[in-house]
C-alpha positions, 0 to 999 in steps of 0.5 A, spaced: 500 500 500 505 504 501 508 503 494 501 505 491 501 511 495 507 514 493 506 512 486 499 516 486 503 522 489 506 523 482 500 522 478 496 529 475 489 527 473 486 530 467 480 535 467 474 532 466 472 536 460 477 532 456 476 525 458 480 523 451 486 526 453 489 521 458 496 524 459 494 531 459 497 534 465 504 531 464 506 537 460 504 543 465 510 547 466 511 555 467 513 557 459 518 562 462 523 557 463 523 556 455 529 561 453 530 558 446 525 556 441 528 553 435 526 548 429 532 544 428 528 539 423 523 543 419 519 536 417 517 535 425 519 542 428 511 543 429 508 546 435 502 543 438 497 546 443 499 544 450 494 543 455 496 546 461 494 545 468 489 551 467 485 548 462 488 552 456 492 549 450 498 553 447 502 551 441 509 550 444 515 547 441 520 543 446 527 546 448 530 542 443 526 545 437 522 539 436 514 541 436 510 537 440 506 531 438 500 533 434 502 540 434 500 544 427 505 548 424 504 551 417 498 547 416 501 541 417 499 536 423 505 532 426 503 525 426 501 522 433 505 517 437 503 511 441 503 514 448 498 508 451 501 502 454 499 495 450 492 493 453 490 499 456 484 502 453 479 507 456 474 501 457 480 498 462 479 505 466 472 504 467 473 497 470 473 492 464 477 485 465 485 485 463 486 481 457 492 483 453 492 477 449 485 477 447 483 471 449 476 473 451 475 473 443 474 465 444 478 459 441 482 460 434 478 457 428 481 450 426 487 449 422 485 448 415 485 440 413 491 438 408 488 436 401 492 429 401 490 429 393 494 435 392 500 435 387 504 438 393 502 433 398 503 427 394 510 430 392 512 431 399 510 424 401 514 421 396 520 424 398 519 422 405 518 415 402 525 415 398 529 418 404 526 412 408 528 407 403 535 410 403 536 409 410 533 402 410 538 400 405 544 403 409 541 400 415 541 393 412 548 394 409 551 395 416 547 389 418 550 385 413 544 383 409 547 386 402 542 383 398 536 387 402 540 393 402 541 393 394 533 391 393 532 397 398 537 402 394 534 400 387 527 401 390 529 408 392 532 409 385 525 408 382 521 412 386 526 418 386 525 418 378 518 418 379 518 424 384 523 428 379 517 427 373 512 429 378 516 435 380 517 437 373 510 437 372 508 442 378 514 446 379 520 449 375 526 444 374 530 449 378 526 446 384 528 439 383 532 436 390 539 435 387 541 433 394 536 427 394 538 425 387 545 425 389 544 421 395 540 416 392 545 415 386 551 414 391 547 409 395 545 405 389 553 405 387 555 403 394 550 397 394 552 395 387 559 395 389 558 391 396 555 386 392 561 385 387 556 388 381 562 392 379 560 394 372 553 397 375 557 400 380 561 404 375 555 406 371 552 409 377 558 413 379 559 415 372 552 418 372 554 422 378 561 424 376 558 427 369 553 431 372 555 438 373 550 440 377 553 435 383 558 439 387 564 435 389 562 429 385 569 428 382 572 425 389 567 419 387 573 417 382 576 415 388 571 409 389 571 408 382 579 407 382 577 402 388 573 398 384 578 398 378 583 395 384 579 390 386 578 388 378 586 388 378 585 393 373 591 397 376 592 402 370 585 404 370 585 404 378 591 409 378 588 413 373 582 415 377 586 416 383 590 421 380 584 424 377 581 424 384 587 427 387 587 433 382 580 435 383 581 435 391 584 442 393 590 442 398 586 444 404 583 437 404 590 434 406 588 428 410 584 425 404 590 427 399 594 423 403 590 417 403 589 417 395 596 418 395 597 411 399 592 408 394 596 410 389 603 407 392 599 400 394 597 400 386 604 401 384 606 395 389 601 390 386 604 392 379 611 391 381 613 398 380 617 399 386 620 405 384 614 409 383 611 406 390 617 409 393 616 416 391 609 416 393 610 413 400 616 417 401 612 423 399 607 421 404 612 420 410 615 427 409 608 430 409 604 426 414 608 420 417 603 414 418 604 407 420 601 404 414 605 408 409 612 407 413 611 399 413 609 399 405 615 403 404 619 398 408 616 393 403 618 397 397 625 397 399 625 390 401 623 388 394 628 392 390 634 390 395 636 397 398 639 395 405 641 402 407 634 405 405 631 399 409 634 401 415 632 408 414 625 406 413 625 402 419 627 408 423 622 412 420 617 407 422 619 407 429 619 414 429 611 415 427 608 418 433 602 414 436 598 420 439 595 416 445 595 417 452 600 413 457 598 408 461 599 412 468 593 416 466 589 410 468 592 409 475 589 413 480 593 418 484 589 418 490 584 415 494 579 420 492 572 416 490 570 421 485 577 420 481 577 413 482 570 412 479 572 416 473 578 412 472 574 406 472 569 409 467 574 411 462 579 405 463 575 400 458 571 405 454 571 406 446 577 411 446 581 406 450 580 400 446 581 404 440 588 406 443 589 399 445 588 397 437 592 402 435 598 400 439 597 393 437 597 395 430 603 399 431 607 393 434 605 388 429 607 393 423 614 393 427 615 386 429 613 384 422 618 389 419 623 387 423 622 380 422 622 381 414 629 386 414 633 382 419 635 377 415 637 381 409 640 388 412 646 385 415 651 379 413 647 374 417 640 374 420 643 374 427 647 381 426 640 384 423 636 382 429 641 385 433 641 392 429 633 392 430 633 390 437 638 396 438 633 401 434 627 398 438 630 399 445 632 407 443 625 408 441 618 408 445 617 401 443 622 399 448 618 393 450 618 390 443 626 388 444 624 382 448 619 380 443 624 381 438 629 377 441 625 371 442 623 371 435 630 371 434 630 364 437 624 362 434 628 363 427 634 359 430 628 353 431 626 354 423 633 353 421 634 347 425 639 350 430 636 348 436 643 349 440 643 357 438 635 357 440 636 354 447 642 359 448 638 365 446 632 363 450 637 362 456 639 369 456 632 371 458 632 367 465 634 374 469 629 378 465 622 380 468 617 375 469 613 376 463 619 375 458 622 369 463 616 365 463 615 366 455 623 364 454 622 358 459 616 356 456 619 355 449 625 352 452 620 347 455 617 346 449 624 344 445 627 339 451 620 336 450 621 335 443 628 332 444 625 327 449 629 330 455 623 330 460 627 332 466 629 339 463 623 340 460 619 339 466 625 344 470 623 349 465 616 348 465 616 349 473 620 356 471 615 358 466 609 357 471 613 360 477 614 366 473 607 367 471 602 362 474 597 365 469 601 363 463 596 357 460 602 355 455 606 354 461 601 350 465 600 346 458 607 344 458 608 342 465 602 338 464 605 335 458 611 333 462 607 330 467 603 326 462 609 323 459 611 320 466 604 317 466 601 321 472 595 322 468 591 325 474 596 330 476 597 332 468 589 333 468 590 338 474 595 342 470 590 342 464 584 344 468 588 350 471 590 352 464 583 352 462 581 356 468 586 362 466 584 362 459 578 358 457 580 359 449 586 355 450 584 349 445 591 345 446 589 344 454 582 342 452 585 337 447 590 334 452 585 333 457 581 329 453 587 325 451 588 324 459 581 322 460 581 317 455 588 314 458 584 314 465 578 310 461 573 316 463 570 316 456 564 320 457 568 326 460 573 325 454 567 326 449 565 332 453 572 335 452 572 333 444 565 336 443 567 342 446 573 343 442 569 341 436 564 347 437 571 352 437 575 348 432 569 346 427 574 343 421 579 340 426 581 333 423 584 331 429 578 333 433 573 329 429 578 323 429 578 323 437 570 324 437 569 318 432 575 314 436 571 315 443 565 313 440 568 307 437 571 305 444 564 306 447 562 301 442 557 305 438 560 304 431 554 308 428 556 314 431 563 313 430 562 312 422 558 318 422 563 322 425 568 319 420 564 321 415 565 328 417 572 327 418 573 325 410 569 331 408 574 335 411 580 331 409 577 327 403 584 324 401 586 321 408 587 314 407 587 312 414 581 315 415 578 311 409 581 305 412 578 306 419 571 307 415 572 300 411 574 297 418 568 299 421 563 297 416 567 290 415 565 289 423 558 291 421 558 286 416 557 291 410 563 288 405 561 292 399 561 299 403 568 296 407 571 295 400 569 302 397 573 305 403 579 300 403 579 301 395 579 309 396 584 308 401 589 304 397 588 309 391 591 315 395 596 311 399 598 304 396 603 302 400 599 301 406 600 293 408 594 292 412 589 295 406 593 291 401 592 285 405 584 286 406 583 287 399 587 281 397 583 277 402 577 280 399 578 278 392 580 271 394 574 270 398 570 273 392 573 268 388 577 273 383 584 270 385 587 273 379 585 280 381 588 279 388 595 278 385 596 285 383 595 287 391 600 281 393 605 283 388 605 290 391 606 287 398 612 283 396 615 289 393 614 293 400 616 287 404 621 283 400 624 279 406 617 277 407 616 270 404 608 270 405 606 275 400 610 271 394 607 265 397 600 268 396 602 270 389 604 263 387 597 261 390 593 265 386 596 263 380 595 256 382 587 257 384 586 261 377 589 255 373 595 258 371 600 252 374 606 254 369 606 261 372 605 258 379 611 253 378 615 258 376 613 263 382 615 257 387 621 256 384 623 263 384 621 263 392 625 257 393 631 260 390 630 266 395 628 262 401 631 255 400 629 253 407 622 254 407 618 248 408 611 250 405 614 252 398 618 245 397 611 242 399 607 246 393 613 244 389 613 237 390 605 237 389 606 241 383 611 237 379 608 231 381 601 233 378 605 236 372 609 230 371 616 233 372 623 230 373 625 235 379 620 232 383 625 227 386 630 233 388 625 237 391 622 231 395 629 229 398 630 237 400 623 236 403 625 230 407 631 233 409 628 240 412 623 236 415 628 231 419 632 238 421 625 241 424 624 234 428 631 235 431 630 242 433 623 240 436 626 235 440 632 240 442 626 245 444 623 239 448 629 237 452 631 244 453 625 245 457 626 239 461 634 242 462 637 248 466 635 255 466 641 258 463 641 252 458 634 252 457 634 260 455 639 259 450 636 253 447 629 257 447 633 263 443 635 258 438 629 255 437 625 262 437 630 264 431 629 258 427 622 258 428 622 265 426 625 263 420 621 258 418 614 261 421 610 259 414 611 252 416 606 252 421 601 255 416 596 250 414 595 253 407 595 260 403 588 263 404 588 269 408 582 271 412 578 278 411 580 280 418 583 286 419 589 288 423 588 293 428 589 301 427 593 305 432 591 304 439 585 307 441 589 311 446 593 313 440 592 320 437 591 322 430 596 322 424 603 322 428 609 318 426 611 317 433 608 315 439 607 321 442 600 324 443 601 330 448 601 337 445 608 341 446 606 348 446 611 354 446 610 362 446 611 366 440 611 374 441 605 374 437 601 369 442 602 362 444 603 357 438 601 350 439 603 344 435 597 339 435 598 332 437 598 327 432 597 319 431 602 314 432 604 310 427 600 304 425 602 297 427 605 292 421 603 285 420 609 281 421 611 274 420 608 271 426 601 274 425 601 271 418 603 264 421 597 265 426 592 265 420 588 259 418 589 257 411 585 252 407 586 245 407 585 244 400 592 247 399 596 242 403 600 236 399 597 229 399 
């Protein structure tokens, strides 16, 4: 109230006689105070009557010479100015409601409904649909559905052409949306390229490039160059790259560098290394980067310039990574807010990008060092030493140790195990990570040389240096496995899997361990898990089939072996194993098919040859069995049984003369073979040859000698231990020489010899099953387990076969 009273004291009300002049009292003053009245502006310096406090009006100008508002001067009235506040009217003074926004007039009339049939509205909707189709095409491409992306892009192109025609009918050509046309064509060309429809993509790009209304379309020639590069049309690719380079202004420095890099890569593909060197040298002088530096080293390597290779390697090392140090992610205090922020950024997208960039830099440097080290100096060892010194003096100092380990691996590839061991032993006093890697490699080397004590010692050193190294734990498990302690080996493999669930070597070896422990269900579980990781591993597929065979489930074993031969269709052992399983199931025709396929790929497998020969004998096709037994006699010329089978096949097929010649040849090579002499006596008797008496005499002499030997054996069994042992040795030697004499005939059974033992891994040339792993600078590299060699048929095995009585002499 006080504020309102104070305000009212300064208000001068107008006389009631003039109600229209609301502010008439404000200009009342004594005119004697006007000392100078001058009209400064003729157009506005007019006087107006002023209402005084006494009710009179006088024409008075202001002190600045400006006439009052509404004054009349020279017959011209000055326009009135707004002196009332917005919303204040005479009615407001009389007590009407305050309504500055005019809301008392009621709601606004409804908007006029859109006419959807109007041409403008149809154009607007069609344009919206085209934009949606382009967006859907891009999303489908990002999701990997390239076919759908192309269909959407084509549909967008068709609707955009309809839109252009409709717009031309309604408006002038200048109003056509060029940006939409450009985006539709560009997306269509990109989708054609993604679907490897390069001709269509090039045609679409040409439409864009040739249209002068599209600004900056010339840079799309880079994409055209990329397409020609994929088509291996290198000359056109370089041409378009250079055209794009000419049309891009120098302010776009980064894009120009990328195009020049494409030109350099294309020169490398065409073998123009000098031109490629010029491109990459220019890039390294303007804006050094890792890819250009690595490609420059490759180019110098191709031309054999040692000095330039060294300089290029130093340039590559000097390229800045532009990433933060790891110390940034270590909390300097116990402030919970700071720790929370550090924890949030420790593995964010930016940090992951930094890791990827660092990993890429290390990969380029390691690859370049391994490439140039053998050629920049007189020997690869000196070259490696130079690379190590350069790396130690750079920001990649931690790569020096990896290069040293790589040097040892290079010695391994050159079969120089002593130098490899010496190089790795230098790391025994290094930090724990490097020491563990070196000790793992040493353990691997000693394991390969069957020095299990040394292998175990270095495996312990590797595990103690880094308990979380899965390769070290796997090698330790291998050494324990070699000593027969399968339970303890399984514990080491399990610990390796706990540290690294993707350690496939440990998972494979634990499966082998469970097989040795006859825990077949657990072994099968391990191999099935491994199959989910390594879908096309022949070793894993074989092990699964082998476990099912041990579990007496031949159908499942056959199914997994069928998967195996789909991966390695020329594996003769897998094919012969399938033949064995089908034979055990009684399916001789399928067994023959797979045995024959196995023989076709590996015609030196005695077991397969024996089965095929026996199969033809059982099916009464003796003449076909001859070729198999002849091959067996070539593979094992000291084994008389194969030559006897050849002669028997000739005799069974009715070719007695050929059979007689074969028996004579066998008698010349094995004159003390009783079985051969028996058949010679029988054949000569049947044919009526004079040599029958000679062979009969030799046969009687050999049979008498055999009786004497048997008597010695019987008397030796009753005699003393020492004498008995010597006589048994002698008897064993004689019986080994004449093992065929104990046979009853020459018909082989179709029963197969055993494949590798059920606990023996797949495809090996030794009796080792366990995988030995080593650590390479790029990660642990594991040598997969392989199977042991298959058992061969010896003479004693053949002597135990049952032969037909019809071949015995009468």
